[in-house]
ZAMARGU-4260 file (C-alpha; in steps of 0.2 Angstrom, whole numbers, plus 5000, padded with zeros to 4 digits):
<rodrens>
0) 4841/4712/5020 | 4831/4717/5006 | 4837/4713/4989 | 4841/4728/4978 | 4835/4727/4960
5) 4838/4745/4955 | 4844/4747/4937 | 4863/4749/4934 | 4872/4764/4927 | 4891/4765/4930
10) 4899/4780/4922 | 4917/4784/4922 | 4924/4801/4916 | 4942/4802/4913 | 4952/4818/4913
15) 4970/4817/4910 | 4981/4832/4915 | 4994/4837/4902 | 5007/4838/4916 | 5008/4819/4918
20) 5022/4810/4909 | 5040/4811/4907 | 5048/4827/4914 | 5062/4837/4907 | 5071/4841/4924
25) 5071/4835/4941 | 5066/4852/4948 | 5049/4853/4939 | 5034/4857/4948 | 5023/4844/4956
30) 5016/4832/4943 | 4997/4831/4942 | 4992/4813/4941 | 4978/4808/4929 | 4962/4812/4937
35) 4949/4798/4938 | 4932/4806/4941 | 4919/4794/4945 | 4901/4797/4944 | 4892/4781/4950
40) 4873/4779/4949 | 4871/4761/4952 | 4866/4748/4965 | 4873/4731/4969 | 4866/4718/4956
45) 4854/4705/4963 | 4866/4691/4960 | 4880/4701/4969 | 4868/4705/4983 | 4866/4686/4985
50) 4885/4684/4986 | 4886/4696/5000 | 4872/4689/5010 | 4879/4671/5008 | 4897/4676/5013
55) 4891/4687/5027 | 4884/4671/5035 | 4899/4660/5030 | 4914/4671/5030 | 4911/4687/5041
60) 4929/4692/5039 | 4929/4693/5020 | 4913/4704/5020 | 4919/4715/5034 | 4935/4719/5025
65) 4925/4722/5008 | 4913/4733/5017 | 4927/4744/5024 | 4935/4746/5006 | 4934/4759/4993
70) 4927/4746/4982 | 4912/4744/4993 | 4909/4762/4994 | 4908/4763/4975 | 4897/4747/4975
75) 4910/4737/4966 | 4905/4720/4972 | 4911/4702/4972 | 4905/4698/4955 | 4914/4713/4947
80) 4930/4705/4952 | 4927/4686/4953 | 4914/4683/4939 | 4922/4671/4926 | 4920/4669/4908
85) 4914/4653/4900 | 4932/4649/4894 | 4941/4653/4910 | 4951/4637/4915 | 4949/4641/4934
90) 4930/4642/4936 | 4926/4635/4953 | 4916/4618/4952 | 4912/4619/4970 | 4904/4636/4968
95) 4893/4630/4954 | 4886/4617/4966 | 4879/4632/4976 | 4876/4645/4962 | 4875/4644/4943
100) 4885/4660/4941 | 4903/4655/4936 | 4916/4663/4947 | 4935/4661/4949 | 4943/4660/4966
105) 4958/4669/4959 | 4957/4688/4955 | 4973/4690/4944 | 4981/4706/4938 | 4972/4703/4921
110) 4956/4705/4931 | 4962/4720/4940 | 4967/4728/4924 | 4949/4731/4919 | 4949/4746/4931
115) 4968/4748/4934 | 4976/4746/4917 | 4991/4757/4919 | 4995/4750/4936 | 4994/4732/4929
120) 5004/4736/4914 | 5018/4743/4925 | 5018/4729/4937 | 5018/4716/4922 | 5036/4722/4917
125) 5043/4723/4935 | 5054/4711/4943 | 5040/4707/4956 | 5028/4700/4943 | 5042/4690/4935
130) 5052/4684/4951 | 5047/4666/4950 | 5056/4665/4933 | 5070/4675/4940 | 5074/4663/4954
135) 5074/4648/4943 | 5087/4657/4933 | 5099/4662/4947 | 5096/4652/4962 | 5106/4635/4963
140) 5095/4628/4977 | 5081/4627/4963 | 5092/4624/4948 | 5101/4609/4956 | 5087/4601/4966
145) 5095/4605/4982 | 5079/4607/4992 | 5062/4598/4992 | 5045/4602/4985 | 5038/4606/5003
150) 5053/4617/5006 | 5050/4627/4990 | 5031/4628/4994 | 5033/4634/5012 | 5048/4644/5008
155) 5053/4651/4991 | 5036/4650/4983 | 5027/4659/4997 | 5034/4675/4992 | 5040/4672/4974
160) 5025/4663/4969 | 5023/4647/4958 | 5013/4642/4943 | 4995/4639/4949 | 4989/4622/4943
165) 4970/4618/4939 | 4966/4600/4941 | 4948/4594/4937 | 4941/4611/4939 | 4950/4613/4956
170) 4965/4623/4961 | 4979/4610/4965 | 4984/4610/4984 | 5002/4609/4977 | 5001/4627/4971
175) 4986/4634/4981 | 4984/4644/4992 | 4997/4656/4984 | 4999/4675/4985 | 5017/4675/4979
180) 5021/4692/4970 | 5027/4682/4955 | 5013/4669/4954 | 5009/4663/4936 | 4990/4663/4935
185) 4978/4651/4925 | 4974/4665/4914 | 4992/4668/4909 | 4995/4684/4919 | 5009/4685/4931
190) 5008/4691/4949 | 4996/4694/4963 | 4990/4712/4967 | 4984/4705/4984 | 5003/4702/4989
195) 5003/4720/4994 | 4985/4726/4993 | 4978/4712/5004 | 4960/4706/5001 | 4947/4711/5003
200) 4950/4728/5010 | 4964/4732/4997 | 4970/4746/5009 | 4980/4759/5001 | 4987/4764/5018
205) 4992/4746/5021 | 5002/4745/5005 | 5011/4761/5008 | 5018/4756/5025 | 5034/4747/5026
210) 5027/4732/5034 | 5019/4727/5017 | 5036/4725/5010 | 5043/4718/5026 | 5032/4702/5023
215) 5046/4696/5010 | 5060/4708/5011 | 5068/4702/5027 | 5080/4690/5034 | 5099/4686/5031
220) 5098/4688/5012 | 5087/4703/5009 | 5084/4712/5026 | 5077/4728/5019 | 5064/4730/5032
225) 5077/4728/5046 | 5089/4740/5036 | 5074/4753/5035 | 5071/4751/5054 | 5089/4755/5057
230) 5090/4770/5046 | 5085/4788/5051 | 5070/4787/5039 | 5064/4771/5049 | 5067/4779/5066
235) 5056/4794/5061 | 5043/4782/5055 | 5043/4772/5071 | 5042/4788/5082 | 5028/4796/5073
240) 5021/4786/5058 | 5005/4782/5066 | 5000/4800/5065 | 5003/4802/5046 | 4990/4803/5033
245) 4992/4786/5024 | 4975/4787/5015 | 4978/4802/5004 | 4972/4798/4986 | 4985/4793/4973
250) 4994/4807/4967 | 4990/4818/4981 | 5001/4810/4995 | 5013/4824/4999 | 5029/4824/5008
255) 5030/4837/5022 | 5011/4837/5023 | 5005/4819/5024 | 5021/4811/5030 | 5038/4817/5036
260) 5050/4803/5030 | 5049/4791/5016 | 5043/4773/5017 | 5048/4760/5004 | 5034/4765/4993
265) 5039/4783/4993 | 5056/4780/4986 | 5052/4766/4974 | 5034/4768/4969 | 5024/4784/4974
270) 5022/4800/4965 | 5034/4813/4972 | 5033/4830/4964 | 5041/4828/4947 | 5042/4809/4948
275) 5027/4800/4942 | 5020/4785/4952 | 5024/4767/4946 | 5020/4749/4950 | 5037/4744/4942
280) 5049/4743/4956 | 5063/4741/4943 | 5062/4759/4940 | 5072/4772/4950 | 5087/4760/4952
285) 5104/4763/4945 | 5112/4747/4951 | 5106/4729/4952 | 5112/4726/4970 | 5104/4708/4972
290) 5115/4701/4958 | 5131/4691/4962 | 5141/4705/4953 | 5133/4722/4954 | 5128/4728/4937
295) 5116/4741/4929 | 5098/4735/4929 | 5098/4734/4910 | 5113/4723/4910 | 5106/4710/4923
300) 5105/4695/4912 | 5092/4685/4921 | 5080/4699/4920 | 5086/4715/4911 | 5076/4730/4915
305) 5069/4741/4901 | 5077/4757/4909 | 5092/4768/4907 | 5101/4770/4924 | 5105/4789/4922
310) 5087/4793/4920 | 5082/4782/4935 | 5096/4789/4946 | 5089/4806/4942 | 5071/4801/4947
315) 5078/4794/4964 | 5088/4810/4967 | 5072/4820/4964 | 5064/4810/4978 | 5078/4814/4990
320) 5079/4832/4985 | 5061/4835/4992 | 5069/4834/5009 | 5088/4835/5006 | 5100/4848/4998
325) 5109/4844/4982 | 5125/4842/4991 | 5118/4830/5003 | 5110/4820/4989 | 5125/4820/4978
330) 5136/4814/4993 | 5125/4800/4997 | 5125/4792/4980 | 5143/4795/4978 | 5146/4784/4993
335) 5134/4771/4987 | 5143/4770/4970 | 5160/4768/4979 | 5152/4754/4991 | 5147/4745/4975
340) 5164/4746/4967 | 5172/4740/4983 | 5161/4725/4984 | 5163/4721/4966 | 5182/4723/4965
345) 5188/4719/4983 | 5177/4704/4987 | 5167/4696/4973 | 5179/4697/4958 | 5194/4690/4968
350) 5184/4676/4976 | 5175/4671/4960 | 5192/4670/4951 | 5199/4659/4965 | 5183/4647/4964
355) 5184/4647/4945 | 5202/4641/4946 | 5197/4627/4958 | 5183/4622/4945 | 5196/4622/4931
360) 5208/4611/4941 | 5193/4599/4945 | 5196/4602/4963 | 5178/4607/4964 | 5164/4598/4955
365) 5152/4607/4943 | 5140/4593/4943 | 5129/4601/4956 | 5131/4617/4965 | 5130/4619/4984
370) 5135/4601/4988 | 5153/4606/4993 | 5156/4618/5008 | 5167/4630/4998 | 5152/4632/4985
375) 5141/4637/5000 | 5154/4650/5006 | 5154/4658/4989 | 5135/4658/4987 | 5133/4666/5004
380) 5146/4679/5000 | 5135/4687/4987 | 5118/4681/4992 | 5120/4686/5011 | 5133/4698/5017
385) 5136/4704/5000 | 5118/4710/4998 | 5118/4717/5016 | 5133/4728/5013 | 5126/4735/4997
390) 5108/4737/5003 | 5114/4745/5019 | 5124/4757/5010 | 5110/4761/4998 | 5097/4764/5013
395) 5109/4772/5025 | 5110/4758/5038 | 5128/4758/5045 | 5127/4743/5055 | 5121/4733/5040
400) 5133/4741/5029 | 5148/4737/5040 | 5145/4723/5054 | 5132/4713/5044 | 5140/4717/5027
405) 5158/4722/5024 | 5165/4715/5041 | 5156/4698/5037 | 5163/4698/5019 | 5181/4699/5026
410) 5178/4684/5037 | 5170/4675/5022 | 5184/4679/5011 | 5196/4672/5024 | 5187/4656/5025
415) 5186/4654/5006 | 5205/4657/5004 | 5209/4645/5018 | 5199/4631/5010 | 5205/4635/4993
420) 5223/4634/4999 | 5220/4617/5007 | 5213/4610/4991 | 5227/4617/4980 | 5240/4610/4992
425) 5232/4593/4993 | 5228/4592/4975 | 5213/4581/4980 | 5195/4586/4975 | 5184/4593/4989
430) 5172/4581/4997 | 5154/4581/4990 | 5140/4580/5003 | 5122/4573/5001 | 5112/4588/5006
435) 5097/4584/5018 | 5080/4588/5011 | 5085/4587/4993 | 5073/4579/4981 | 5084/4581/4966
440) 5070/4590/4956 | 5078/4601/4943 | 5064/4603/4930 | 5063/4621/4927 | 5045/4627/4922
445) 5043/4633/4905 | 5041/4652/4907 | 5041/4656/4888 | 5025/4665/4882
</rodrens>
């Protein structure tokens, strides 16, 4: 392949529509996104052409993905994303043996922000970007050393991310590979854009489809992908989603034209009429339904959102109103609020009061959590079926709201009450078990900036 040496000129012309921004009502006309008009007169740099030729021989899949991407069509090359500065802590020593151009294996949100500043800023304040800090604050498996390092690496950290370590110019195998959505990068930024926009194609269609979210949002504790599949929205998607236009440019993806029913991204991220697009998935939420006790997002102690729930509820209602009537929309959210109240008042609060009584009487030990069966019962009450009941109600999946949710909550409460009564009657502390696979590691990483 002939090496290209044409001089480089890369011109960006930005034009912002006055319609973009906060809207006064939920019935406003469709929001016009900021228009990014690119006029590109450039070729691939000679150094970058060398990257392509070398990797085409060594890593055909990488080059094939990049070649099919919008980046490649705009001649945005390997070096535009991977070139490292002289002070970067993660310059690849292995690559320097082959080529003197300093590069970093990791392309962080800070790197992406050079071309996508708004998206990176929104993502940085979301729960996604900060989820590794969040789980250290709320999850007793980590806080009390109840699992081992390999269990955390192959389980928790695979989705949540961890702090990437650089040792002697190489990424530590303890923390790499790592595409966790809350990964802490060597440059200090948090997150991984490739969790959803997988490299090196960075497909917009892929990130918009529910399967992107289903990589992590599945299973007994947060089965959003299964809940979506059960819902009417999911049924429509599975029946005809292959024919929808998933590749429409940002801000132009239109309900009723490009798609018939919402995916995860439509409700939580995409621009829909008066609702502007966001990469902060904390927006549009009126409840923090993953928490042990359901609270407003701004009241969630481990990671309070910088939002006001009435405005966020209004945004979510505006998304629903594109396809549903005001009466239908109001009815749905009235039921959701009632389901939240039922979980809080009928299940979580009474059981929490009972467990606290056992701690007070020293019938349960606070030294470690989850080393007594009754503690596991209480943990799963909120972390498993409690979440399923709330998520099922929010996403209109009746089997999850009832059979996997409130029905299982009733059984769980019976088990808790039975075990608690036995402890109270005996007056003897519960037996403490040694949890298999525990390494006792409770050192919480320092997440302070």
